[in-house]
OpenMM code with the backbone's topology and positions (N, CA, C; nanometers):
from openmm import Vec3, app, unit

residues = "MET ASN LEU LYS GLU ASN THR GLY GLU ILE LEU ARG TYR LEU ILE VAL GLY GLY LEU THR THR VAL VAL SER LEU GLY SER TYR TYR LEU ALA ILE THR LEU ALA LEU ASP PRO ARG ASN ALA TRP GLN LEU GLN ALA ALA ASN ILE ILE SER TRP ILE CYS ALA VAL ALA PHE ALA TYR PHE THR ASN ARG LYS TYR VAL PHE ARG SER ARG ASP PRO HIS MET VAL ARG GLU ALA GLU ALA PHE VAL SER ALA ARG LEU GLY SER LEU GLY LEU ASP MET GLY LEU MET PHE LEU MET VAL THR LEU LEU ARG MET ASP ALA VAL LEU ALA LYS ILE ILE VAL GLN PHE ALA VAL THR VAL ALA ASN TYR VAL LEU SER LYS PHE TRP VAL PHE HIS GLY GLY ARG GLU MET ALA".split()
positions = [
    Vec3(0.5201, 1.4104, 0.1486),
    Vec3(0.5896, 1.5339, 0.1840),
    Vec3(0.5662, 1.6353, 0.0716),
    Vec3(0.5239, 1.7536, 0.1090),
    Vec3(0.4932, 1.8540, 0.0074),
    Vec3(0.6150, 1.9404, -0.0243),
    Vec3(0.5974, 2.0318, -0.1184),
    Vec3(0.7079, 2.1169, -0.1641),
    Vec3(0.7674, 2.1987, -0.0501),
    Vec3(0.6824, 2.2559, 0.0344),
    Vec3(0.7306, 2.3372, 0.1466),
    Vec3(0.8150, 2.2534, 0.2423),
    Vec3(0.7699, 2.1325, 0.2737),
    Vec3(0.8453, 2.0435, 0.3625),
    Vec3(0.9764, 2.0010, 0.2996),
    Vec3(0.9742, 1.9682, 0.1689),
    Vec3(1.0970, 1.9305, 0.0985),
    Vec3(1.1973, 2.0451, 0.0973),
    Vec3(1.1488, 2.1653, 0.0705),
    Vec3(1.2365, 2.2824, 0.0672),
    Vec3(1.2986, 2.3061, 0.2044),
    Vec3(1.2173, 2.2946, 0.3091),
    Vec3(1.2688, 2.3109, 0.4447),
    Vec3(1.3730, 2.2061, 0.4787),
    Vec3(1.3479, 2.0824, 0.4390),
    Vec3(1.4418, 1.9741, 0.4652),
    Vec3(1.5743, 1.9983, 0.3926),
    Vec3(1.5661, 2.0389, 0.2679),
    Vec3(1.6883, 2.0663, 0.1905),
    Vec3(1.7643, 2.1838, 0.2504),
    Vec3(1.6940, 2.2866, 0.2911),
    Vec3(1.7584, 2.4015, 0.3548),
    Vec3(1.8276, 2.3596, 0.4846),
    Vec3(1.7582, 2.2806, 0.5672),
    Vec3(1.8204, 2.2305, 0.6908),
    Vec3(1.9421, 2.1454, 0.6586),
    Vec3(1.9329, 2.0644, 0.5532),
    Vec3(2.0456, 1.9789, 0.5131),
    Vec3(2.1671, 2.0642, 0.4749),
    Vec3(2.1439, 2.1715, 0.4017),
    Vec3(2.2545, 2.2585, 0.3610),
    Vec3(2.3150, 2.3325, 0.4804),
    Vec3(2.2327, 2.3746, 0.5743),
    Vec3(2.2841, 2.4405, 0.6950),
    Vec3(2.3671, 2.3429, 0.7775),
    Vec3(2.3151, 2.2237, 0.7985),
    Vec3(2.3896, 2.1216, 0.8733),
    Vec3(2.5187, 2.0869, 0.7993),
    Vec3(2.5137, 2.0830, 0.6674),
    Vec3(2.6347, 2.0569, 0.5887),
    Vec3(2.7402, 2.1642, 0.6092),
    Vec3(2.6972, 2.2896, 0.6138),
    Vec3(2.7907, 2.3987, 0.6410),
    Vec3(2.8525, 2.3853, 0.7791),
    Vec3(2.7697, 2.3524, 0.8784),
    Vec3(2.8211, 2.3326, 1.0139),
    Vec3(2.9144, 2.2110, 1.0211),
    Vec3(2.8830, 2.1078, 0.9446),
    Vec3(2.9691, 1.9895, 0.9390),
    Vec3(3.1055, 2.0265, 0.8822),
    Vec3(3.1073, 2.1140, 0.7836),
    Vec3(3.2339, 2.1613, 0.7270),
    Vec3(3.3146, 2.2355, 0.8330),
    Vec3(3.2485, 2.3157, 0.9154),
    Vec3(3.3165, 2.3871, 1.0242),
    Vec3(3.3761, 2.2865, 1.1237),
    Vec3(3.3009, 2.1833, 1.1570),
    Vec3(3.3512, 2.0792, 1.2480),
    Vec3(3.4724, 2.0095, 1.1859),
    Vec3(3.4634, 1.9779, 1.0584),
    Vec3(3.5737, 1.9117, 0.9889),
    Vec3(3.6997, 1.9981, 0.9909),
    Vec3(3.6854, 2.1229, 0.9503),
    Vec3(3.8011, 2.2128, 0.9468),
    Vec3(3.8543, 2.2414, 1.0873),
    Vec3(3.7630, 2.2595, 1.1824),
    Vec3(3.8038, 2.2882, 1.3194),
    Vec3(3.8783, 2.1728, 1.3832),
    Vec3(3.8292, 2.0525, 1.3652),
    Vec3(3.8964, 1.9363, 1.4245),
    Vec3(4.0306, 1.9106, 1.3560),
    Vec3(4.0381, 1.9358, 1.2260),
    Vec3(4.1655, 1.9232, 1.1549),
    Vec3(4.2658, 2.0245, 1.2096),
    Vec3(4.2215, 2.1483, 1.2241),
    Vec3(4.3083, 2.2543, 1.2751),
    Vec3(4.3561, 2.2224, 1.4173),
    Vec3(4.2645, 2.1770, 1.5024),
    Vec3(4.3044, 2.1406, 1.6383),
    Vec3(4.4055, 2.0265, 1.6385),
    Vec3(4.3824, 1.9270, 1.5548),
    Vec3(4.4741, 1.8129, 1.5491),
    Vec3(4.6144, 1.8559, 1.5075),
    Vec3(4.6250, 1.9416, 1.4045),
    Vec3(4.7584, 1.9810, 1.3583),
    Vec3(4.8210, 2.0889, 1.4470),
    Vec3(4.7400, 2.1571, 1.5240),
    Vec3(4.7930, 2.2604, 1.6138),
    Vec3(4.8375, 2.1997, 1.7470),
    Vec3(4.7595, 2.1052, 1.7984),
    Vec3(4.7857, 2.0521, 1.9316),
    Vec3(4.8699, 1.9249, 1.9339),
    Vec3(4.8631, 1.8435, 1.8290),
    Vec3(4.9259, 1.7127, 1.8412),
    Vec3(5.0022, 1.6623, 1.7189),
    Vec3(4.9601, 1.6974, 1.6007),
    Vec3(5.0153, 1.6339, 1.4813),
    Vec3(5.0869, 1.7351, 1.3918),
    Vec3(5.1902, 1.6860, 1.3238),
    Vec3(5.2704, 1.7699, 1.2343),
    Vec3(5.2292, 1.7429, 1.0896),
    Vec3(5.1643, 1.8394, 1.0232),
    Vec3(5.1173, 1.8156, 0.8865),
    Vec3(5.2308, 1.7992, 0.7851),
    Vec3(5.3528, 1.8305, 0.8232),
    Vec3(5.4660, 1.8090, 0.7322),
    Vec3(5.5055, 1.6620, 0.7262),
    Vec3(5.4613, 1.5853, 0.8243),
    Vec3(5.4832, 1.4412, 0.8265),
    Vec3(5.3630, 1.3760, 0.7573),
    Vec3(5.3889, 1.2998, 0.6514),
    Vec3(5.2801, 1.2433, 0.5697),
    Vec3(5.1828, 1.1590, 0.6511),
    Vec3(5.2321, 1.0776, 0.7416),
    Vec3(5.1454, 0.9918, 0.8228),
    Vec3(5.0609, 1.0746, 0.9193),
    Vec3(5.1223, 1.1746, 0.9792),
    Vec3(5.0495, 1.2590, 1.0735),
    Vec3(4.9456, 1.3462, 1.0010),
    Vec3(4.9800, 1.3886, 0.8811),
    Vec3(4.8847, 1.4637, 0.7998),
    Vec3(4.7606, 1.3787, 0.7737),
    Vec3(4.7809, 1.2535, 0.7338),
    Vec3(4.6678, 1.1647, 0.7070),
    Vec3(4.5907, 1.1331, 0.8345),
    Vec3(4.6615, 1.1194, 0.9468),
    Vec3(4.5943, 1.0962, 1.0753),
    Vec3(4.5032, 1.2147, 1.1086),
    Vec3(4.5523, 1.3361, 1.0875),
    Vec3(4.4713, 1.4557, 1.1127),
    Vec3(4.3498, 1.4577, 1.0207),
    Vec3(4.3682, 1.4180, 0.8968),
    Vec3(4.2582, 1.4139, 0.8012),
    Vec3(4.1541, 1.3100, 0.8426),
    Vec3(4.1991, 1.1947, 0.8894),
    Vec3(4.1069, 1.0894, 0.9338),
    Vec3(4.0305, 1.1345, 1.0585),
    Vec3(4.1010, 1.1963, 1.1536),
    Vec3(4.0350, 1.2498, 1.2729),
    Vec3(3.9282, 1.3502, 1.2319),
    Vec3(3.9610, 1.4373, 1.1392),
    Vec3(3.8680, 1.5376, 1.0891),
    Vec3(3.7453, 1.4716, 1.0265),
    Vec3(3.7661, 1.3694, 0.9466),
    Vec3(3.6568, 1.2992, 0.8803),
    Vec3(3.5655, 1.2324, 0.9833),
    Vec3(3.6240, 1.1666, 1.0823),
    Vec3(3.5464, 1.0982, 1.1864),
    Vec3(3.4614, 1.1990, 1.2646),
    Vec3(3.5222, 1.3095, 1.3047),
    Vec3(3.4477, 1.4129, 1.3786),
    Vec3(3.3332, 1.4673, 1.2944),
    Vec3(3.3595, 1.4936, 1.1680),
    Vec3(3.2567, 1.5493, 1.0789),
    Vec3(3.1429, 1.4501, 1.0570),
    Vec3(3.1743, 1.3241, 1.0355),
    Vec3(3.0703, 1.2236, 1.0115),
    Vec3(2.9866, 1.2024, 1.1378),
    Vec3(3.0508, 1.1987, 1.2541),
    Vec3(2.9758, 1.1828, 1.3794),
    Vec3(2.8809, 1.3011, 1.3998),
    Vec3(2.9332, 1.4216, 1.3821),
    Vec3(2.8493, 1.5414, 1.3945),
    Vec3(2.7354, 1.5375, 1.2928),
    Vec3(2.7671, 1.5027, 1.1693),
    Vec3(2.6657, 1.4992, 1.0632),
    Vec3(2.5566, 1.3979, 1.0934),
    Vec3(2.5949, 1.2823, 1.1469),
    Vec3(2.4927, 1.1812, 1.1772),
    Vec3(2.3909, 1.2358, 1.2771),
    Vec3(2.4404, 1.2847, 1.3897),
    Vec3(2.3487, 1.3288, 1.4948),
    Vec3(2.2655, 1.4498, 1.4530),
    Vec3(2.3251, 1.5431, 1.3823),
    Vec3(2.2492, 1.6619, 1.3413),
    Vec3(2.1511, 1.6293, 1.2283),
    Vec3(2.1903, 1.5423, 1.1357),
    Vec3(2.0969, 1.5005, 1.0305),
    Vec3(1.9813, 1.4216, 1.0904),
    Vec3(2.0123, 1.3352, 1.1850),
    Vec3(1.9084, 1.2549, 1.2501),
    Vec3(1.8063, 1.3452, 1.3192),
    Vec3(1.8553, 1.4409, 1.3967),
    Vec3(1.7659, 1.5234, 1.4789),
    Vec3(1.7012, 1.6382, 1.4017),
    Vec3(1.7797, 1.7144, 1.3281),
    Vec3(1.7300, 1.8400, 1.2711),
    Vec3(1.6863, 1.8322, 1.1248),
    Vec3(1.7521, 1.7472, 1.0474),
    Vec3(1.7186, 1.7436, 0.9039),
    Vec3(1.6071, 1.6433, 0.8771),
    Vec3(1.6312, 1.5173, 0.9113),
    Vec3(1.5364, 1.4124, 0.8766),
    Vec3(1.4419, 1.3768, 0.9912),
    Vec3(1.4708, 1.4318, 1.1106),
    Vec3(1.3848, 1.4154, 1.2282),
    Vec3(1.3475, 1.2700, 1.2541),
    Vec3(1.4492, 1.1860, 1.2514),
    Vec3(1.4290, 1.0430, 1.2698),
    Vec3(1.3952, 1.0095, 1.4148),
    Vec3(1.3041, 0.9180, 1.4287),
    Vec3(1.2694, 0.8641, 1.5608),
    Vec3(1.2919, 0.7128, 1.5618),
    Vec3(1.3675, 0.6644, 1.4666),
    Vec3(1.3969, 0.5215, 1.4568),
    Vec3(1.4696, 0.4777, 1.5846),
    Vec3(1.4176, 0.3794, 1.6553),
    Vec3(1.4828, 0.3357, 1.7789),
    Vec3(1.6118, 0.2564, 1.7543),
    Vec3(1.6351, 0.2152, 1.6321),
    Vec3(1.7527, 0.1355, 1.5975),
    Vec3(1.8676, 0.2269, 1.5538),
    Vec3(1.9182, 0.3053, 1.6499),
    Vec3(2.0220, 0.4044, 1.6177),
    Vec3(2.1512, 0.3399, 1.5680),
    Vec3(2.1856, 0.2223, 1.6197),
    Vec3(2.3101, 0.1574, 1.5771),
    Vec3(2.3004, 0.1196, 1.4301),
    Vec3(2.1873, 0.0608, 1.3901),
    Vec3(2.1683, 0.0252, 1.2494),
    Vec3(2.1702, 0.1496, 1.1621),
    Vec3(2.1040, 0.2524, 1.2101),
    Vec3(2.0971, 0.3780, 1.1364),
    Vec3(2.2360, 0.4413, 1.1235),
    Vec3(2.3116, 0.4419, 1.2331),
    Vec3(2.4474, 0.4986, 1.2307),
    Vec3(2.5393, 0.4180, 1.1392),
    Vec3(2.5264, 0.2863, 1.1413),
    Vec3(2.6062, 0.2022, 1.0511),
    Vec3(2.5749, 0.2335, 0.9054),
    Vec3(2.4476, 0.2489, 0.8753),
    Vec3(2.4079, 0.2830, 0.7382),
    Vec3(2.4625, 0.4206, 0.6997),
    Vec3(2.4566, 0.5145, 0.7936),
    Vec3(2.5059, 0.6498, 0.7671),
    Vec3(2.6557, 0.6478, 0.7374),
    Vec3(2.7331, 0.5781, 0.8213),
    Vec3(2.8783, 0.5701, 0.7997),
    Vec3(2.9082, 0.4985, 0.6680),
    Vec3(2.8338, 0.3927, 0.6391),
    Vec3(2.8533, 0.3218, 0.5117),
    Vec3(2.8262, 0.4133, 0.3931),
    Vec3(2.7198, 0.4915, 0.4026),
    Vec3(2.6868, 0.5858, 0.2944),
    Vec3(2.7974, 0.6887, 0.2789),
    Vec3(2.8498, 0.7396, 0.3900),
    Vec3(2.9566, 0.8396, 0.3837),
    Vec3(3.0866, 0.7790, 0.3325),
    Vec3(3.1140, 0.6540, 0.3645),
    Vec3(3.2316, 0.5878, 0.3057),
    Vec3(3.2126, 0.5722, 0.1552),
    Vec3(3.0909, 0.5395, 0.1146),
    Vec3(3.0614, 0.5297, -0.0287),
    Vec3(3.0785, 0.6618, -0.0993),
    Vec3(3.0326, 0.7708, -0.0378),
    Vec3(3.0478, 0.9011, -0.1019),
    Vec3(3.1929, 0.9486, -0.0986),
    Vec3(3.2696, 0.9043, 0.0005),
    Vec3(3.4139, 0.9317, 0.0005),
    Vec3(3.4790, 0.8630, -0.1194),
    Vec3(3.4380, 0.7387, -0.1460),
    Vec3(3.4877, 0.6668, -0.2639),
    Vec3(3.4467, 0.7359, -0.3929),
    Vec3(3.3229, 0.7847, -0.3978),
    Vec3(3.2747, 0.8594, -0.5143),
    Vec3(3.3597, 0.9840, -0.5349),
    Vec3(3.3846, 1.0568, -0.4262),
    Vec3(3.4678, 1.1774, -0.4298),
    Vec3(3.6058, 1.1451, -0.4865),
    Vec3(3.6695, 1.0451, -0.4307),
    Vec3(3.8047, 1.0095, -0.4744),
    Vec3(3.8059, 0.9611, -0.6195),
    Vec3(3.7071, 0.8800, -0.6565),
    Vec3(3.7007, 0.8281, -0.7925),
    Vec3(3.6762, 0.9369, -0.8960),
    Vec3(3.5827, 1.0276, -0.8660),
    Vec3(3.5554, 1.1373, -0.9593),
    Vec3(3.6737, 1.2331, -0.9707),
    Vec3(3.7415, 1.2597, -0.8579),
    Vec3(3.8598, 1.3463, -0.8633),
    Vec3(3.9694, 1.2817, -0.9485),
    Vec3(3.9890, 1.1523, -0.9319),
    Vec3(4.0883, 1.0812, -1.0131),
    Vec3(4.0521, 1.0901, -1.1608),
    Vec3(3.9250, 1.0636, -1.1918),
    Vec3(3.8786, 1.0693, -1.3306),
    Vec3(3.8971, 1.2089, -1.3895),
    Vec3(3.8484, 1.3103, -1.3204),
    Vec3(3.8491, 1.4454, -1.3754),
    Vec3(3.9881, 1.5081, -1.3791),
    Vec3(4.0640, 1.4947, -1.2725),
    Vec3(4.1936, 1.5623, -1.2645),
    Vec3(4.3049, 1.4799, -1.3292),
    Vec3(4.3126, 1.3519, -1.2915),
    Vec3(4.4231, 1.2695, -1.3400),
    Vec3(4.4032, 1.2248, -1.4844),
    Vec3(4.2851, 1.1735, -1.5139),
    Vec3(4.2624, 1.1191, -1.6484),
    Vec3(4.2183, 1.2247, -1.7500),
    Vec3(4.1271, 1.3130, -1.7103),
    Vec3(4.0752, 1.4128, -1.8036),
    Vec3(4.1507, 1.5456, -1.7989),
    Vec3(4.2419, 1.5585, -1.7033),
    Vec3(4.3280, 1.6780, -1.6888),
    Vec3(4.2483, 1.8078, -1.6672),
    Vec3(4.1371, 1.7969, -1.5939),
    Vec3(4.0593, 1.9161, -1.5594),
    Vec3(4.1330, 1.9963, -1.4532),
    Vec3(4.0988, 2.1222, -1.4434),
    Vec3(4.1500, 2.2051, -1.3349),
    Vec3(4.1034, 2.1435, -1.2024),
    Vec3(4.1963, 2.1283, -1.1067),
    Vec3(4.1660, 2.0605, -0.9809),
    Vec3(4.0608, 2.1338, -0.8984),
    Vec3(4.0620, 2.2655, -0.8987),
    Vec3(3.9640, 2.3419, -0.8210),
    Vec3(3.8255, 2.3296, -0.8837),
    Vec3(3.8159, 2.3438, -1.0136),
    Vec3(3.6880, 2.3270, -1.0812),
    Vec3(3.6345, 2.1851, -1.0603),
    Vec3(3.7219, 2.0865, -1.0737),
    Vec3(3.6812, 1.9481, -1.0527),
    Vec3(3.6285, 1.9280, -0.9108),
    Vec3(3.6960, 1.9850, -0.8120),
    Vec3(3.6537, 1.9688, -0.6727),
    Vec3(3.5163, 2.0322, -0.6501),
    Vec3(3.4901, 2.1446, -0.7107),
    Vec3(3.3595, 2.2091, -0.6973),
    Vec3(3.2505, 2.1194, -0.7566),
    Vec3(3.2747, 2.0660, -0.8744),
    Vec3(3.1785, 1.9764, -0.9397),
    Vec3(3.1574, 1.8505, -0.8552),
    Vec3(3.2675, 1.7949, -0.8076),
    Vec3(3.2606, 1.6724, -0.7277),
    Vec3(3.1867, 1.6978, -0.5963),
    Vec3(3.2120, 1.8114, -0.5325),
    Vec3(3.1437, 1.8416, -0.4064),
    Vec3(2.9936, 1.8516, -0.4268),
    Vec3(2.9525, 1.9087, -0.5383),
    Vec3(2.8094, 1.9143, -0.5689),
    Vec3(2.7537, 1.7720, -0.5827),
    Vec3(2.8222, 1.6867, -0.6576),
    Vec3(2.7777, 1.5481, -0.6776),
    Vec3(2.7735, 1.4721, -0.5453),
    Vec3(2.8735, 1.4907, -0.4617),
    Vec3(2.8803, 1.4219, -0.3325),
    Vec3(2.7697, 1.4713, -0.2399),
    Vec3(2.7429, 1.6002, -0.2403),
    Vec3(2.6360, 1.6562, -0.1570),
    Vec3(2.5006, 1.5970, -0.1969),
    Vec3(2.4750, 1.5907, -0.3259),
    Vec3(2.3497, 1.5326, -0.3742),
    Vec3(2.3435, 1.3840, -0.3379),
    Vec3(2.4524, 1.3115, -0.3584),
    Vec3(2.4564, 1.1685, -0.3252),
    Vec3(2.4322, 1.1469, -0.1762),
    Vec3(2.4971, 1.2269, -0.0919),
    Vec3(2.4783, 1.2139, 0.0533),
    Vec3(2.3340, 1.2410, 0.0933),
    Vec3(2.2729, 1.3417, 0.0335),
    Vec3(2.1330, 1.3731, 0.0646),
    Vec3(2.0414, 1.2575, 0.0242),
    Vec3(2.0580, 1.2094, -0.0968),
    Vec3(1.9721, 1.1012, -0.1470),
    Vec3(1.9906, 0.9752, -0.0630),
    Vec3(2.1152, 0.9390, -0.0339),
    Vec3(2.1399, 0.8206, 0.0488),
    Vec3(2.0817, 0.8377, 0.1887),
    Vec3(2.0980, 0.9564, 0.2457),
    Vec3(2.0440, 0.9805, 0.3798),
    Vec3(1.8921, 0.9741, 0.3803),
    Vec3(1.8304, 1.0372, 0.2836),
    Vec3(1.6831, 1.0456, 0.2794),
    Vec3(1.6185, 0.9099, 0.2527),
    Vec3(1.6725, 0.8346, 0.1564),
    Vec3(1.6045, 0.7136, 0.1126),
    Vec3(1.6623, 0.5831, 0.1659),
    Vec3(1.7827, 0.5880, 0.2240),
    Vec3(1.8422, 0.4641, 0.2738),
    Vec3(1.8650, 0.4700, 0.4241),
    Vec3(1.9247, 0.5754, 0.4735),
    Vec3(1.9609, 0.5832, 0.6142),
    Vec3(1.8403, 0.6184, 0.7013),
    Vec3(1.7750, 0.7275, 0.6712),
    Vec3(1.6689, 0.7796, 0.7565),
    Vec3(1.5297, 0.7566, 0.6981),
    Vec3(1.5126, 0.6517, 0.6201),
    Vec3(1.3855, 0.6261, 0.5528),
    Vec3(1.2727, 0.5889, 0.6495),
    Vec3(1.3082, 0.5308, 0.7609),
    Vec3(1.2047, 0.4933, 0.8588),
    Vec3(1.2151, 0.5804, 0.9819),
    Vec3(1.1191, 0.5701, 1.0677),
    Vec3(1.1241, 0.6411, 1.1943),
    Vec3(1.1168, 0.7914, 1.1838),
    Vec3(1.0517, 0.8417, 1.0794),
    Vec3(1.0404, 0.9878, 1.0599),
    Vec3(0.9308, 1.0449, 1.1458),
    Vec3(0.9617, 1.1629, 1.1978),
    Vec3(0.8609, 1.2396, 1.2701),
    Vec3(0.7742, 1.3093, 1.1656),
    Vec3(0.6478, 1.3013, 1.1810),
    Vec3(0.5594, 1.3705, 1.0878),
    Vec3(0.5441, 1.5155, 1.1312),
    Vec3(0.5557, 1.6064, 1.0338),
    Vec3(0.5470, 1.7502, 1.0651),
    Vec3(0.4030, 1.7903, 1.0862),
] * unit.nanometer
topology = app.Topology()
chain = topology.addChain("A")
for resn in residues:
    res = topology.addResidue(resn, chain)
    for name in ("N", "CA", "C"):
        topology.addAtom(name, app.Element.getBySymbol(name[0]), res)
């Protein structure tokens, strides 16, 4: 893959990531508007989980089709790897936030920005080299 192809792939990844954020926020908003009360701790977490599931499902299909252009016929294996990678990056997110905010007493907003950058890079690398490594369409 040459520089132009890599740049295009990264650009597509960032666009899909932005759209995934819209899906996440939109599904969260719908959940708390239509069914769940965010003032209730359990319902708040349920809305957050629904949001995460919707975002990961959207991200899988859009990354498969538009970013990495996978043609791997083993979609179940690929989807399992994708969800596993996203669970791992969720753990990375939570662990880094705990380290930076709780232990190092960093500003929470600054820490979240740094962590989001790290998680985005981790998600891209895991997707490119572990999840969608096979079954690529050649440009």
